[in-house]
Backbone as CSV, one residue per row, in Angstrom:
resi,resn,N_x,N_y,N_z,CA_x,CA_y,CA_z,C_x,C_y,C_z
1,MET,39.511,19.731,138.926,40.798,19.632,138.930,41.541,20.894,139.989
2,LYS,41.657,21.733,139.202,42.366,22.686,139.877,41.418,23.493,140.616
3,LYS,40.317,23.406,141.040,39.456,23.713,141.927,40.211,23.383,143.592
4,LEU,40.226,22.320,143.110,40.781,20.931,144.237,41.928,21.237,144.813
5,VAL,42.776,21.547,144.109,44.093,22.184,144.150,44.287,23.385,144.825
6,TYR,43.455,24.382,144.380,43.742,25.593,145.001,43.008,25.454,146.318
7,THR,42.146,24.376,146.327,41.286,24.538,147.760,42.165,23.943,149.076
8,LEU,42.844,22.956,148.368,43.988,22.231,149.315,44.996,23.393,149.323
9,ILE,45.650,24.115,148.838,46.833,24.792,149.053,46.168,25.935,149.788
10,LEU,44.766,26.661,149.725,44.198,27.566,150.431,43.966,27.028,151.997
11,ILE,43.568,25.694,152.180,43.255,24.846,153.837,44.721,24.830,154.149
12,PHE,45.869,24.352,153.553,47.000,24.419,154.239,47.507,25.349,154.239
13,THR,47.445,26.997,153.689,47.861,28.056,153.890,47.643,28.624,155.140
14,LEU,45.990,28.531,155.428,45.449,28.779,156.780,45.715,28.074,157.843
15,ALA,46.276,26.525,157.657,46.551,25.978,158.757,47.826,26.576,159.275
16,THR,48.455,26.536,158.602,50.101,27.116,158.863,49.880,28.204,159.563
17,SER,49.324,29.259,158.917,49.174,30.568,159.326,48.688,31.048,160.887
18,VAL,47.722,30.108,160.871,47.280,29.687,162.201,48.204,29.216,163.391
19,SER,49.086,28.715,163.229,49.652,27.755,163.935,51.094,28.732,164.518
20,THR,51.443,29.813,163.285,52.295,30.826,163.468,51.854,32.040,164.530
21,VAL,50.807,32.412,164.385,50.301,33.447,164.941,50.109,33.172,166.641
22,SER,50.042,31.845,167.075,49.795,31.433,168.135,51.562,31.472,168.625
23,ALA,52.476,30.911,167.460,53.607,30.820,168.237,54.462,32.239,168.731
24,ALA,53.712,33.275,167.843,54.193,34.894,168.154,53.376,35.298,169.128
25,GLU,52.536,34.889,169.634,51.589,34.909,170.503,52.515,34.481,172.053
26,ALA,52.856,32.919,171.663,53.865,32.467,172.820,55.114,33.102,173.071
27,ALA,55.643,33.831,172.117,56.974,34.647,172.099,56.837,35.726,173.014
28,LYS,55.436,36.282,172.775,55.671,37.627,173.515,55.340,37.180,175.209
29,ASN,54.698,36.561,175.006,54.510,35.948,176.601,55.906,35.233,176.988
30,ASN,56.617,34.595,176.778,57.822,34.206,177.024,58.668,35.340,177.049
31,LYS,58.562,36.372,176.419,59.480,37.851,176.360,59.388,38.174,177.937
32,ALA,58.098,38.485,178.119,57.526,39.271,179.241,58.156,38.607,180.464
33,LYS,58.381,37.229,180.278,58.658,36.208,181.496,60.031,36.735,182.037
34,THR,60.912,36.415,180.976,62.463,36.273,180.940,62.985,37.760,181.110
35,GLU,63.674,38.161,182.240,64.193,39.577,182.177,65.478,39.275,182.675
36,ILE,66.504,40.281,182.419,67.585,39.999,182.639,68.421,40.719,183.819
37,THR,69.021,39.905,184.539,69.439,40.300,185.912,70.556,41.452,185.599
38,ALA,70.862,42.022,186.703,72.210,42.869,186.626,73.862,42.184,186.168
39,GLU,73.517,41.211,186.642,74.803,39.919,186.737,74.880,40.023,184.951
40,GLN,73.862,39.635,184.480,73.739,39.398,183.079,74.143,40.547,182.136
41,LYS,73.537,41.326,182.617,73.693,43.071,181.846,75.398,43.008,181.928
42,ALA,75.947,43.043,183.309,77.351,43.463,183.135,78.036,42.373,182.232
43,GLN,77.988,41.242,182.080,78.646,40.303,181.064,78.153,40.660,179.668
44,LEU,77.061,40.856,179.730,76.722,41.547,178.037,77.555,43.000,177.610
45,ALA,77.814,43.605,178.654,78.531,44.870,178.389,79.823,44.370,178.459
46,ARG,80.470,43.357,178.833,82.084,42.906,179.046,82.136,42.052,177.424
47,ILE,80.942,41.529,177.164,80.761,40.809,175.809,80.882,41.842,174.735
48,GLN,80.408,42.915,174.953,80.519,44.143,173.760,81.564,44.957,173.789
49,ASN,82.255,45.270,174.724,83.231,45.748,175.113,84.418,44.795,174.063
50,ARG,84.646,43.768,174.334,85.594,42.470,173.950,85.320,42.657,172.478
51,VAL,84.073,42.529,171.837,84.018,42.757,170.456,84.374,43.925,169.751
52,GLU,84.020,44.966,170.553,84.498,46.565,170.009,85.800,46.621,170.002
53,GLU,86.305,45.804,170.918,87.917,45.842,171.004,88.540,44.890,169.849
54,ILE,87.820,43.982,169.452,88.529,43.206,168.472,87.959,43.936,166.935
55,ARG,87.032,44.342,166.934,86.851,45.576,165.527,87.953,46.415,165.502
56,SER,88.182,46.986,166.545,89.267,47.732,166.571,90.348,47.621,166.105
57,MET,90.819,46.581,166.386,92.259,45.835,166.188,92.922,46.124,164.606
58,ASP,93.866,46.275,164.506,94.733,46.145,163.450,95.027,44.584,162.746
59,LYS,93.919,43.933,162.042,94.102,42.595,161.725,95.053,42.374,160.680
60,SER,95.852,43.373,159.612,96.783,43.201,158.885,97.956,42.792,158.953
61,ASP,98.230,42.646,160.362,99.692,42.238,160.743,99.566,41.067,161.399
62,LEU,98.143,40.506,161.685,98.005,38.940,162.126,98.698,38.047,161.510
63,SER,98.652,36.786,162.207,98.854,35.554,161.029,97.159,35.029,160.765
64,ARG,97.464,33.789,160.022,96.644,33.199,159.835,96.001,32.259,161.376
65,VAL,96.333,32.115,161.711,96.360,31.161,162.954,95.490,32.200,163.884
66,GLU,96.259,33.537,164.242,95.734,34.289,164.927,94.414,34.915,164.569
67,LYS,94.142,35.228,163.309,92.802,35.539,162.645,91.808,34.269,162.884
68,LYS,92.099,33.008,162.894,91.428,31.710,162.749,90.844,32.270,164.516
69,ALA,91.895,32.424,165.267,91.305,32.274,166.584,90.157,33.449,167.267
70,LEU,90.801,34.730,166.406,89.785,35.952,167.052,88.645,35.662,165.936
71,ARG,88.222,34.808,165.064,86.950,34.826,164.643,86.220,33.322,165.644
72,LYS,87.278,32.553,166.082,86.577,31.695,167.093,85.979,32.305,168.079
73,GLU,86.492,33.341,168.901,86.452,34.072,169.816,85.036,34.760,169.637
74,LEU,85.091,35.313,168.498,83.907,36.107,168.307,82.460,35.447,168.248
75,ARG,82.433,33.903,167.492,81.532,33.132,167.295,80.990,32.906,169.053
76,GLU,81.884,32.582,169.845,81.785,32.203,171.109,81.144,33.241,171.761
77,LEU,81.337,34.365,171.460,81.034,35.560,172.523,79.706,35.854,171.834
78,LYS,79.059,35.649,170.505,78.059,35.674,169.864,77.264,34.553,170.634
79,SER,77.392,33.413,170.667,76.591,32.402,171.294,76.314,32.694,172.755
80,GLN,77.441,33.183,173.698,77.058,33.260,174.697,76.074,34.840,174.934
81,ALA,76.195,35.798,174.411,75.035,36.832,173.948,73.875,36.412,173.784
82,ASN,73.963,35.429,172.765,72.277,34.798,172.388,71.797,33.939,173.628
83,ALA,72.735,33.246,174.346,72.274,32.608,175.304,71.554,33.484,176.353
84,ILE,72.294,34.660,176.683,72.216,35.314,177.621,70.735,36.138,177.267
85,GLY,70.568,36.843,176.261,69.446,37.504,175.775,68.559,36.522,174.945
86,SER,68.404,35.371,175.440,67.585,34.435,174.516,65.990,35.102,174.885
87,GLY,65.274,34.261,174.337,63.682,34.706,174.494,63.186,35.261,173.067
88,GLY,63.931,35.040,172.403,63.071,35.209,170.659,62.575,33.333,170.162
89,VAL,61.486,33.328,169.578,61.006,32.489,169.119,60.951,32.198,167.406
90,TYR,61.662,31.402,166.726,61.711,31.838,165.551,60.575,30.875,165.051
91,LEU,59.763,31.338,164.415,58.815,31.270,163.146,58.785,30.199,162.740
92,SER,57.807,29.795,161.618,57.722,28.609,161.003,58.399,28.652,159.679
93,VAL,59.629,28.910,159.505,60.022,29.080,158.240,60.005,28.041,157.174
94,GLY,60.102,26.399,157.559,59.653,25.462,156.721,58.775,25.294,156.195
95,ALA,57.612,25.788,156.650,56.721,25.730,156.663,56.156,26.768,155.615
96,ILE,56.617,27.942,155.425,56.332,29.064,154.589,57.518,28.250,153.021
97,ILE,58.563,27.749,153.108,59.367,27.497,152.218,58.325,26.315,151.647
98,ILE,57.804,25.443,152.144,57.193,24.174,151.846,56.068,24.961,151.061
99,ILE,55.215,25.839,151.489,54.101,26.519,150.599,54.730,27.198,149.343
100,ILE,55.920,28.066,149.495,56.354,28.803,148.242,56.670,27.445,147.277
101,LEU,57.297,26.554,147.428,57.425,25.282,146.680,56.227,24.848,146.100
102,LEU,55.118,24.449,146.975,54.109,23.769,145.971,53.253,24.617,145.416
103,LEU,53.624,26.433,145.798,52.851,27.518,144.867,53.700,27.234,143.333
104,ILE,54.875,27.222,143.374,55.621,27.053,142.370,55.555,26.116,141.335
105,LEU,55.316,24.599,142.211,54.915,23.608,141.312,53.827,23.156,140.554
106,ILE,52.792,24.005,141.395,51.708,24.047,140.665,51.146,24.761,139.929
107,LEU,52.070,25.887,140.003,51.295,27.108,139.074,52.863,27.133,137.984
């Protein structure tokens, strides 16, 4: 019985690792295709300057509402920067979590 369980775990692990390798190769191919234009570089520089400006601010004298607005602005800037510089592919974290949970339950 234990041999069967270990064999199934091994097969499941190998099956998920093969798909993550192909996803990683696809990410490399996508990264090579997407290049940032000069306009996008300028936009990223403006975002970075604004973030540095916010970080250097003295936030101790700001009200709660102003601090909340700054946090919201930083989140928006982060999402804009991620949209411009996207090209990353996230590997199958869910599959890794499932494997770990199965191993914990079985062993």
